[in-house]
N, C-alpha and C positions, 0 to 999 in steps of 0.2 A: 616492270610491272609488279614483280614480287616485292621490290623495295617499297613501292607505294602502298601495297597491302600491309607491309609490316608497319609502316608509319601510321596508317589508319588504325590498325589493331592496337598500337601503343597508345595512341590518343584516346581510344575507347577505354582501355584499362585505366589510364590516368583520370579519365572523366568520371568513371563509376564511383569512386570514393567521394568525389566532390558532389555528385548527384545525391548520394546517400546522406551526406551531412547537411546538404541544402533541404533535403526532404524532412530530416529530423528537425531542423530548425523551424521549418514551416509548420510541422505538426505541433511542436511545443508552443509556437506562437499562437496558433489557432486555438489550442487547448486552453491556454491561460488568458486568452482574450475573451472567452465565452463568459457571459454573465452567470450561466449555470455553474461553471467551475468555481468562480469566486463566491457564489452564493453557498455552495457546499463547503468551501474552506472557511468562510465566515461562520457558518452554522456549527462547524467543528470547533472553531475558536470560542464560540459562545459557551460550550460545555464547561470548560474549566472556570470561565468567568462566573457562570451561574453557581457552580459548586463553591467557589471562593465566597461569593456574596452570601450564599445560604448559610455557610458555616460562620461567616463573620456576623451576620444578623442575629443568629441564634446564640452565638458566643459559646457554644459548647457542642461536643460530639459525644455520642454514646459509644464507649469502648465495645468492640466486638460486633457493632451493628453498622450496616452500610457497606460500601465497597472497601477493599483493602486500602490501608494507609489513610483513610478518612480521619481517624482519631489523632493523627500526627500533624494535621494541617495547622492547628492553632499554635503548636510549638514551633513550627518551621514551614514557612510559606513555600519552600522548594517542593513540598509533597503535593502541592496542588496539581502540578502537571502530571505527576506519577499517578495520582488518584484519577485524574481525567482520562489517562490512558487506559486504566482498568475499566472505567465506565464505557469508553468508546469502542474498545476492541470487539465485544460481542456483537454489536449491532451497527453503530453509527459509522465506524471506519469501513466495514464490509459493504454497508449500503452505498457509500460514496464511491468506493472502488468498483463495485458492481455496476454502477451507472457509467463510469468512464470506460471500463473494460468491455461492457456489453455494447457500447456505442462505437467501438473502434472501426470494425468493418461494416457492420449492419447500418451504422449511421451514414456512412458514405454511400452505401447502396440505396438507402432510403431517400437520400437527397439527390441521387442520380449523378453523383460525382465520382463514383468508384471507377468506372470505365475510363474517365479522363485521366485519373491518376495513373492507371495502368498504361495509358498511351505514352506517358513520359518514360524516358530511358531508366526507369527505376527497377522494374521487374517485380513480380508478385512476392518473391521471397524477401526482398529488401523492404518492400512496403509493409509486409507483415512484421518484420523485425522493428521497423520504425514505430509502428502502431503499439507494439508491446513495450518498447522502451518508453514511449509517451505515457502509457498506463503506469509503468514502474516509477517514473518520475513523479506522477501524481500521488502514488502511494507515499513517497518520501515527503512531498509537500503537505499532504493531509496529516501525516503524523507530526511533522514539525509545527503545523498550525496549532495542534492541541498542546504540544509541549511549550512552544514559545508563549502562547496566550496564557497558559497555566503559570509559567514562570513570572510573567509580567504581573498577573493578578496576585500571585503570591507575594511579590515584592511590594505591591501597593497596599495589601491589606493585612499582612502578617509579618512577624519578625523573621529575619533570615540569620541563620547561623550554621555552625557545624551540624552535620547530619549523622545520627546514630543508625548504623546499618543493621540488617537483620541478624548478623553475626555478633552484634554487640560492640563492634569497633566504631570509632568516631572519625569522620573525615571532614576536611575543610570545605568551604563553600565552592572553591574552584574544582576540587575533585568531585563534589556533588553534581555540579553542572556537567562534568564529563560523564558521570554515571547516568545522568538523565538522557544525555545524547546517545549513550550506548543502548538505553531502553528504546529510544526512538528508532535506532538502527535495527534492533531486534523486531520491533513491531513492523517496520517497513519490510523486512525480509519475510515476516509471517504472511504478508499480504500478496507476495509475489506469485504464490501458487494459485490463489483465487483470481488474480489478474490473468494468468495463463488459461484458466478455465473459462473466464469471461471472453477472452479472445477467441477461443475455439467455438464457443456458442455463437459468437458474433458472426462467424463464417458460415453458420448454418441457416441463417435467416436474413431477410432484408427489412425486418421490422425491429428497429433498435429497442423499443420498449419491451418487446418479448425477450430479447437477449439480456437486457438489464434485469428484468424480473426473474428470469431463470437463474442467473448468476447469484442474485441476492437470496433466492429461495434455497439454493444449494448450500450457501454459507450457513444458513439457519439449520438446515437438515443435518449438516455435518456436526454442528454443535449439539443438536438434540441427540444424535447417535453417540456422540462422545460422552454424554451424561448418563447413558444407560449402562449400568454395571453388567448386565447380561451380555454386552457386546465388548467385553474387555479385549478379546482377541483382535477386534477390528480397530480399536482406538489408535494404536501407533501409526495406522495407515491413513488416518483422516487428516486432511490438510489443516484443520483447526485445532488439532490435538495439543500443539505446543504454544498456542497463542498467548496463554497467560502464564507460561512457565519461565518468566524472566526474573524470578526472585533470586536466582543464583548470581545475577549481576549486582545485587545489593548486598553481597557478602564480601568479606575480606579474608583471604584473597578471592578474586573472582573465579568461580567455577564455570568454565566455558562449555560444559557438557551439553546443557540444554540448548545453548546457542548453536552448537555444532549439529546436534540432532535436528533442530528446527530448520537450519539451513540446508541440510541434506534432504530432508523431506520436501521442502519447497522446491529444491532443485530438481527433484524427481518429478514433481507435478509440472514444473515448467518444461522439462524434457518431454514428458509424455504428451501433455496437452498442446505444447508447442508443435510437436510432430504431427499430432492429429489436425491441428489448425493448418499446418503447412500442407499436408496431404489433401485436405479438403479444399483449400483455397487454390491449389495448383490445378485441380480438376473442375473447379467451379465455372459455370457459364455465367459470365458477368454481362448482364443485359441493361444495367442501369448505372 
């Protein structure tokens, strides 16, 4: 009898990772099959294209005016993607991430599918992790949409060549592409804390629109607070504090200080709000 029990327990242990991977695959498949997801990615991709077209049509940029790196686009099209990231970080990227993160749990509850997901041998903790990983993957996809569209638009409309970094050093095109991907990684990491906040808010309600709106509003509030000099003591603790501090990645040699500080801050937000989401979701009565 005990041997039969051991066999069953072993099969259950082996089955759990398979269930987790299957659930993650299903989550990503559903996420990227939605028209809403592709509409948001296309809208993000349109930002660098519009910037490139605007600069190309006017054929000039005013130095010191507009977003950072705008005046460098006419000399090198590789700056289109970087400029688009600067434009997208304050509003457009948090907006799309807030929609996806706010919909994680509340969306399932609103559709009445959450209890059916919990019937499967996945468990609440595994479902929560899968939902967060799906939101994190979207963060990377959203950032890459901006970077890739910007690179393509830059190649099509402007000359491409060696890039002069903020430190005055010049690097080749291949190294420039690597630096751009590093910037995309920096921005992706920057959005992970907001995703964790959205996940937690999503466990508090069955109305996905409310969770989305609350997450987006918090991203705006954080940036407003970060702009107030009277709150200097608070700034290092705001999840948006390091969002635009990626200039060190455009120097030679690369200074990883800002990247590390940003990653540590986002990891703290993921830990804190992930724990809050876990505690809330484990004790939540799922009725739909």
